[in-house]
C-alpha positions as CSV (number, residue, x, y, z in Angstrom):
1,M,135.6,147.3,31.1
2,K,135.1,143.9,32.8
3,C,137.4,140.9,32.7
4,R,134.4,138.8,31.6
5,Q,134.2,140.8,28.3
6,C,137.8,140.2,27.5
7,H,137.7,136.5,28.5
8,H,134.7,135.9,26.2
9,V,136.4,137.5,23.1
10,F,139.6,135.6,23.7
11,A,137.7,132.4,24.2
12,V,136.0,132.9,20.8
13,M,139.3,133.6,19.1
14,G,141.0,130.7,20.8
15,D,138.3,128.3,19.7
16,G,138.6,129.5,16.2
17,L,142.4,129.1,16.2
18,N,142.2,125.6,17.6
19,S,139.5,124.4,15.2
20,Q,139.3,123.9,11.4
21,V,137.4,127.1,10.6
22,D,138.9,129.3,8.0
23,T,140.1,132.8,8.7
24,V,137.0,134.6,7.5
25,E,134.9,132.5,9.9
26,L,137.3,133.3,12.7
27,L,137.2,137.0,12.0
28,E,133.4,137.0,11.7
29,S,133.0,135.2,15.1
30,T,135.5,137.6,16.6
31,A,133.6,140.6,15.2
32,K,130.3,139.3,16.6
33,S,131.8,138.8,20.0
34,L,133.3,142.3,20.1
35,V,130.0,143.8,19.1
36,E,128.1,141.9,21.7
37,Q,130.5,142.3,24.6
38,F,131.3,146.0,24.1
39,D,127.9,147.2,23.0
40,L,129.0,148.2,19.5
41,K,127.0,148.9,16.4
42,A,129.3,146.8,14.2
43,C,132.8,145.5,13.6
44,H,134.5,145.4,10.2
45,F,137.9,143.8,9.1
46,R,139.5,145.2,6.0
47,L,142.9,144.3,4.4
48,L,145.1,146.5,2.2
49,S,145.1,145.6,-1.5
50,R,148.3,144.6,-3.1
51,N,149.0,148.2,-4.4
52,Q,148.3,149.5,-0.8
53,K,145.7,151.9,-2.0
54,I,142.3,150.2,-1.3
55,L,141.0,148.6,1.8
56,E,139.3,145.3,0.8
57,H,136.4,143.7,2.8
58,V,137.3,140.5,4.6
59,A,134.8,140.0,7.4
60,S,132.2,141.9,9.5
61,H,129.3,141.7,11.9
62,G,126.4,144.2,12.2
63,L,126.7,145.8,8.8
64,S,124.2,145.5,5.9
65,D,125.0,144.3,2.4
66,Q,124.1,147.7,1.1
67,F,126.7,149.4,3.3
68,L,129.4,146.8,2.5
69,S,128.9,147.4,-1.3
70,K,128.9,151.2,-1.0
71,G,132.1,151.4,-3.1
72,P,135.9,151.1,-2.9
73,V,137.5,152.4,0.3
74,D,140.5,154.7,-0.3
75,A,143.1,153.7,2.2
76,E,144.9,157.1,2.3
77,R,141.8,159.1,2.8
78,S,140.0,156.9,5.2
79,V,142.7,155.5,7.5
80,A,145.9,157.3,6.7
81,E,146.8,157.7,10.4
82,A,146.0,154.0,11.1
83,L,148.3,153.0,8.3
84,K,151.1,154.5,10.4
85,G,150.2,152.2,13.3
86,K,148.0,154.5,15.3
87,I,144.5,154.0,16.7
88,V,142.2,156.6,15.1
89,W,139.0,157.8,16.7
90,V,136.4,159.6,14.5
91,K,133.7,160.9,16.9
92,D,131.3,162.3,14.2
93,C,131.2,160.4,10.9
94,T,128.8,162.9,9.4
95,A,131.3,165.8,9.6
96,D,134.8,164.3,9.7
97,P,136.6,164.7,6.3
98,R,138.4,161.3,6.9
99,I,135.1,159.5,6.3
100,Q,134.8,158.8,2.6
101,Y,131.0,158.0,2.6
102,P,129.4,160.1,5.3
103,E,125.8,159.6,3.9
104,E,126.2,155.8,3.9
105,F,127.4,155.9,7.5
106,T,124.4,158.0,8.5
107,K,121.9,155.6,6.7
108,E,123.6,152.7,8.5
109,G,123.1,154.3,11.8
110,I,126.8,154.7,12.6
111,A,127.8,157.8,14.6
112,S,131.4,157.1,15.5
113,V,134.2,154.8,14.3
114,L,137.3,153.6,16.1
115,T,140.0,152.3,13.6
116,V,142.6,149.8,15.0
117,P,145.5,148.9,12.7
118,L,146.3,145.3,12.0
119,T,150.0,145.4,12.5
120,T,152.7,142.7,12.2
121,R,156.4,143.5,12.8
122,G,156.0,147.2,11.9
123,Q,153.9,146.7,8.8
124,V,150.2,147.5,8.7
125,I,148.2,144.9,6.6
126,G,144.7,146.2,7.3
127,V,142.4,147.6,9.9
128,M,139.7,146.5,12.4
129,R,137.0,149.2,12.5
130,L,134.6,149.4,15.5
131,A,131.4,151.4,14.9
132,T,129.0,152.8,17.5
133,A,125.4,153.9,17.2
134,K,126.1,157.0,19.4
135,P,129.2,159.1,20.0
136,R,131.2,157.3,22.6
137,E,134.6,157.6,24.3
138,F,136.7,154.4,25.0
139,S,138.8,154.0,28.1
140,D,142.6,153.4,27.9
141,E,142.0,149.8,29.0
142,E,139.5,149.2,26.2
143,L,141.9,150.7,23.7
144,D,144.7,148.4,25.0
145,F,142.4,145.4,24.7
146,F,141.3,146.3,21.2
147,R,145.0,146.6,20.2
148,T,145.8,143.2,21.6
149,A,142.7,141.6,19.9
150,A,143.9,143.1,16.6
151,L,147.3,141.5,17.1
152,F,145.7,138.1,17.6
153,C,143.6,138.6,14.5
154,T,146.6,139.7,12.4
155,S,148.5,136.6,13.4
156,A,145.6,134.4,12.4
157,I,145.4,136.2,9.0
158,I,149.1,135.9,8.2
159,H,149.1,132.2,9.2
160,S,146.1,131.6,7.0
161,L,147.6,133.4,4.0
162,F,150.7,131.3,4.0
163,H,148.6,128.1,4.1
164,E,146.5,129.4,1.2
165,I,149.7,130.0,-0.8
166,L,150.9,126.4,-0.1
167,E,147.5,125.0,-1.2
168,K,147.6,127.0,-4.4
169,V,151.2,125.9,-5.1
170,N,150.3,122.3,-4.5
171,D,147.3,122.7,-6.9
172,A,149.6,124.2,-9.5
173,I,152.2,121.4,-9.2
174,S,149.6,118.6,-9.3
175,G,147.6,120.3,-12.2
176,S,150.4,120.9,-14.7
177,L,153.8,119.6,-15.8
178,D,154.6,122.8,-17.6
179,L,157.3,124.5,-15.6
180,D,156.5,128.1,-16.7
181,S,152.9,127.7,-15.8
182,V,153.7,126.4,-12.4
183,L,156.2,129.1,-11.6
184,N,153.8,131.8,-12.8
185,A,151.1,130.4,-10.5
186,I,153.6,130.4,-7.6
187,V,154.7,134.1,-8.0
188,E,151.1,135.2,-8.5
189,A,149.9,133.4,-5.4
190,V,152.8,134.7,-3.2
191,T,152.4,138.3,-4.4
192,D,148.6,138.5,-4.3
193,K,148.0,136.6,-1.1
194,L,150.6,138.4,0.9
195,R,149.8,141.8,-0.7
196,A,153.5,142.0,-1.5
197,R,155.3,144.5,-3.7
198,G,156.4,141.7,-5.9
199,C,157.9,138.2,-6.3
200,S,160.4,136.6,-8.7
201,I,161.9,133.2,-9.3
202,R,165.4,133.0,-10.9
203,L,166.8,129.6,-11.9
204,L,170.4,128.5,-12.6
205,D,171.2,127.7,-16.2
206,A,172.3,124.3,-17.4
207,E,175.9,124.9,-16.4
208,G,174.8,126.1,-12.9
209,K,176.7,129.4,-13.2
210,H,174.2,132.1,-14.2
211,L,170.7,132.9,-12.9
212,E,168.0,133.4,-15.4
213,M,164.7,135.2,-14.6
214,R,161.9,132.6,-15.2
215,S,158.9,134.3,-13.6
216,S,158.0,137.5,-11.8
217,R,155.1,139.6,-10.7
218,G,154.7,143.3,-9.6
219,L,158.2,144.3,-10.9
220,S,159.2,146.6,-13.8
221,R,161.0,145.3,-16.8
222,E,163.9,147.6,-16.0
223,Y,164.3,146.1,-12.5
224,I,164.0,142.5,-13.8
225,E,166.9,143.1,-16.2
226,T,169.0,144.6,-13.5
227,A,168.3,141.9,-11.0
228,S,169.1,139.2,-13.5
229,S,172.4,140.6,-14.6
230,H,173.6,141.8,-11.1
231,P,171.9,139.6,-8.4
232,G,174.2,140.7,-5.5
233,Q,175.5,139.0,-2.4
234,G,172.1,138.3,-0.9
235,V,171.2,136.0,-3.8
236,A,174.6,134.4,-3.7
237,D,174.2,133.6,0.0
238,A,170.7,132.2,-0.6
239,L,172.1,129.8,-3.2
240,K,174.1,128.2,-0.3
241,G,170.8,127.0,1.2
242,Q,169.8,129.7,3.7
243,C,166.9,132.2,3.6
244,I,168.4,135.7,3.6
245,S,166.2,138.5,5.1
246,V,167.1,142.0,4.1
247,F,165.3,144.6,6.2
248,D,166.6,147.8,4.4
249,A,167.0,147.2,0.7
250,W,168.1,150.8,0.2
251,S,171.3,150.5,2.2
252,D,172.1,146.8,2.9
253,P,175.5,146.0,1.3
254,R,174.3,142.6,0.2
255,I,172.0,144.4,-2.3
256,R,173.3,146.1,-5.4
257,H,171.8,149.2,-7.1
258,H,170.2,150.8,-4.1
259,D,168.8,153.5,-6.3
260,K,166.9,150.9,-8.3
261,M,165.3,149.7,-5.0
262,K,164.2,153.2,-4.2
263,H,162.8,153.7,-7.7
264,E,161.0,150.4,-7.5
265,K,159.6,151.2,-4.0
266,I,161.0,148.0,-2.5
267,S,161.7,148.2,1.2
268,S,162.5,144.7,2.4
269,I,163.5,141.5,0.6
270,L,163.5,137.8,1.5
271,F,165.7,135.6,-0.6
272,V,164.5,131.9,-0.5
273,P,166.7,129.1,-1.8
274,V,165.2,126.7,-4.3
275,M,167.1,123.5,-3.4
276,C,166.8,119.8,-4.3
277,R,168.9,117.4,-2.2
278,E,171.2,120.2,-1.2
279,T,171.7,121.1,-4.8
280,P,170.9,124.8,-5.6
281,L,168.4,125.2,-8.5
282,G,167.6,128.9,-8.0
283,V,166.2,131.6,-5.8
284,L,162.7,132.8,-5.0
285,S,162.6,136.5,-4.0
286,L,159.8,138.2,-2.0
287,Y,159.7,142.0,-2.0
288,T,157.6,144.2,0.4
289,H,156.2,147.7,0.1
290,R,157.3,148.8,3.6
291,P,160.2,147.7,5.9
292,Y,159.3,144.3,7.3
293,E,161.0,141.9,9.7
294,F,160.1,138.4,8.7
295,S,159.3,136.0,11.6
296,D,160.9,132.6,11.9
297,D,157.5,131.0,11.1
298,E,157.1,133.1,7.9
299,I,160.7,132.3,6.8
300,Q,160.0,128.5,7.3
301,M,156.8,128.8,5.3
302,M,158.6,130.6,2.5
303,K,161.3,127.9,2.6
304,A,158.6,125.3,2.2
305,I,157.3,127.2,-0.9
306,G,160.9,127.2,-2.2
307,G,160.9,123.4,-1.7
308,Q,157.7,123.1,-3.7
309,C,159.4,125.1,-6.5
310,A,162.2,122.6,-6.5
311,M,159.6,119.8,-6.8
312,A,158.0,121.5,-9.7
313,I,161.3,121.9,-11.4
314,R,162.3,118.2,-10.9
315,N,158.8,117.1,-12.1
316,A,159.2,119.2,-15.3
317,Q,162.7,117.9,-15.9
318,M,161.7,114.2,-15.4
319,Y,158.7,114.8,-17.7
320,A,160.9,116.4,-20.4
321,A,163.4,113.5,-20.1
322,L,160.6,110.9,-20.4
323,K,159.1,112.7,-23.3
324,S,162.4,112.8,-25.0
325,R,162.9,109.1,-24.6
326,Y,159.4,108.4,-25.8
327,D,159.9,110.6,-28.9
328,T,163.2,108.7,-29.5
329,V,161.5,105.3,-29.2
330,T,158.7,106.5,-31.4
331,D,161.0,107.7,-34.1
332,D,163.0,104.5,-34.0
333,F,159.9,102.4,-34.3
334,Q,158.7,104.5,-37.2
335,Q,162.0,104.0,-39.0
336,W,161.9,100.3,-38.3
337,F,158.3,100.0,-39.5
338,E,159.0,101.9,-42.7
339,H,162.2,99.9,-43.4
340,Y,160.8,96.4,-42.8
341,C,157.0,96.7,-43.4
342,V,156.3,99.5,-45.7
343,Y,159.4,99.4,-47.8
344,P,161.0,95.9,-47.2
345,S,164.7,95.5,-47.8
346,T,165.8,93.4,-50.8
347,E,168.1,91.6,-48.3
348,T,165.1,90.0,-46.8
349,G,164.0,88.4,-50.1
350,G,162.1,91.3,-51.7
351,P,158.4,92.2,-51.3
352,P,156.0,90.0,-49.4
353,P,154.5,87.2,-51.5
354,S,151.1,87.8,-53.1
355,T,148.1,85.8,-52.2
356,N,148.3,83.9,-55.6
357,D,151.7,82.5,-54.6
358,L,150.3,81.0,-51.3
């Protein structure tokens, strides 16, 4: 492997990160550079679906539309080892049982595939697959480089996903004054974009004493009832204004009902305060499939989303207050109109004079 090859790939990724291109464009340009610099047949990026069972197409170079539309790719069957964080080498795609569509690989002219996990702080979010036209061995230096390139791509993907969430949240807030609709849009965007186990938003009641579940996604009704009635110390700490990251939800003392966490298959939790001018309004909770250490950047992004929730709540409250005042004024005017115009009071001199009296 030559330094020139590595430099060219990193230059392409750097240009993409410093420009306004979206993540798909960045990954496609990276895939093209990898194919050209390392004499590959193709490069393909796939991300795990929210249920962690399917690998969804994101970007590629060197693959036909027919091959890309061959059917859903089962994560456990195709890249089970890669999902554990290991680089996996399949020398013969026509005979290896880990290949789900061997005939399609043959038609595409792919002999071998190297699968590199896209890993961030211990959690695999997808894979980068490098295909060759002939069986080929990669050196340790090449494997180290591919692993490093995958880390850069993963960072770009995560950064982009959080920005997409913020955009969707902003669109939801600007597009509706109905609080439930906005909160539902927020938990949907967070859960789906981050491929999370689930997300929930709990808000304090009018007295500010009890949390009420207002919106959730990906969680069972049984867990929602438990979380609402017994939130635990982690939630209480979040209501003080700090994001609380729980790495092991099965044993952390700040979490109640560890057995429920195991049953729900929740590994890690991030509790995000929903605050307005230092006043707690509620807590947004993000749940992951696998143990995950949230970075400072990710925590700040989630805190920004919590701030957007607070804005939505205040907008809804102001709208409700204005509507109430409008309804009151309308009712008062209606009563005045009926009293003085439709049914005039005798104290004012009886009914209006007829035209004959004028």
